N, C-alpha and C positions, 0 to 999 in steps of 0.2 A: 031906306038904306041901313039905319042903325040896327034894325031887326035882322038883317043878314050879316051884318059885320060882327056883332057881339058873339054869336056862336062860333064863328070862325076864329075870333081871338082867343076865346075859352079853349078850343080844341088845340090851337096852336100852343098855348101856355101849357096845357097838360102834355103835349108831346115834347116840348123842350125842357120841361122841368119835372119829369116823373118822380125823381127823389124826393121832391117836396111832399108828395102825397103818400108815400110809403113809409111805414114804421120798419125800425131795425128789427131784424129777425129774433133778436134777444128778447125784445119787449114782450111782455105779457105776465101770465101768472104760472108759477112753477110748484110742483110738489117736492118737499125737501124728503130726505130719508127718514127723518123724524116724524113724518106724516103732517107736519105743519106746511102752510103754503105761503109764498113769498111772491111779491110783484116786482119786475124789473121795468122801470120806467125812465125817461129822459130827465136828466137834471144836470146843470152846471156843465154842459159841454160833454157830458158822459151819461152814464146809467146809474140809478141808485137802485139798491136792493132793499126792501121793506118787508117785515113780517106782516102776514095778513091776519093770521090767528096764533093761538098759543100763548105761552106765558110772556112772550116779548111782542105781542101784538101792537103794530103801529111804529115800532122802532126800526129806523133805518141801520142795517147792519153791514152794508158794502157799497162800494162805488167802483165801477169798471168803466174804462175807455177802450174803444176798438183799437187793436194793435195790427190787424190784418183781416183777411176774409175769414169770418167766423171765429176769430180769436179775440180775445180781451185780457186787459191786464188791470190791476188795481188793488185794493185793500178790503179785508173782510174783518169785521169784529165779532168774535165769539163770546156772546154774553154769558155762555154756560162755563167759560174759563174766566171768570172775573174781568170780561171786557178786553182780552187779549187782542191785540191787532195782528193779523197775518198779511203778507204780501201775497198776491194771488194771481193766478191765470185761470182763464175759461175758455173752453172750446166747445162751440156749438155744432152738433150733427144731428140734423133732422129735429125731433123733439126731445132731444138729450142735450142738457148743458153739463159737461164735466167740468168740475172747479177742483183747483188745488191751492193749497196755501202753506206758506213756510215761515218759520221764525228762526232767529239766531242764524242768519245768513244761510238758510237752507239745511240747517242741521236737523230740524224737527219739521215734518211736513205731513199734512192730512189731505185727503182727496174725497169727494163724493160726486154723486150724479143727481141731477135734478131732472124731473120730467114735466114736460109742459102740460098743463091742466087743460 
């Protein structure tokens, strides 16, 4: 009896809870315009951005939370600008993540595109 029931329970759990088994589309490794790579991985109810290589290897430089389908909001730290922190947004479209960040209430903004590796 148990041999027949267990596979059915596992199948039912997989059908009822598919989101538990799927990663968010933003997760993974990304190529930045600088040529360096970054990873985006779950952390503290959102997603953390961490440099994989380059002069800031291993440093976390951002945190984002989902704000809608394929869109994210959060903060990014620019270590090339003395650690200045920007509020930012991201929009995922296929294998491209377009991110933008602003300081001084939106007076100064920058944007860039990351490509999935």
